[in-house]
N, C-alpha and C positions, 0 to 999 in steps of 0.2 A: 504494500500500500504506500503510494507516494503522497505525502502531505504537501499541499500548496504552501508556497513561501510566506503568504500573508497570514497563515495560521500557525500559532506558536507551539502547539503540542498535539500529540495524537489524541489525547483526551478531548480537547476542544474540537478537533476535527470530527470525532465520533459524535459529540453532542450536537454539532451543527447538522451533520448528516441525519441523525436520528430525528431531530425536530422537522427537517425538511421532508423526511420520509413520512412522518405522521401527517404533515400537511397534504402530501400526495394521496395518502390513504383516505383522507377526509374529503377528497374531491378536487384539490387544487390541480390546475393544469400544468404539465411539465413545461419548463422553459427551454427545453431542447427537443429536437426530434430524434427519436431512436426506435429501433425495432424491439428493444427490451420492454417487457411489461412488468418487470420487477421494480417496485418502488425504491428499494434500497439501492439498486444499481443506478437508477435514474438520479436519485438524490446525490450519490457519490460523484457522478459525472457533472452534475450542475455545480456542486461545491468546488470540484477540481478545476472547472472552467471559470470560476469566479463569478458565477451568475447569482449566487446567493449572498446577500449582504448580512452582516452581523455586527453587533457592537458589544464590546467587553465592558461590563459594568463592575466597578470595584465595590467593596463593601460599603463605603461611605455613601456612594450614589444609591445603592440598593436600600439602605436604611432610610435615606431621605425620601425615596420613592414610596416606601411603605407608609410613611406618615401622612 
């Protein structure tokens, strides 16, 4: 598994792919055209191509957001 350079760890890559996979399973349309029907494979390809944006929120931001 090759992790894109804009993602700092394997753990974060898995988290992003898992969340995108859940979106696809809930009916979101894929951002790429592919012959694959497997949501996990589609999500991995989308993340690897940089089509899925994400923001890293630190603990301080998360606690302020909860308030």
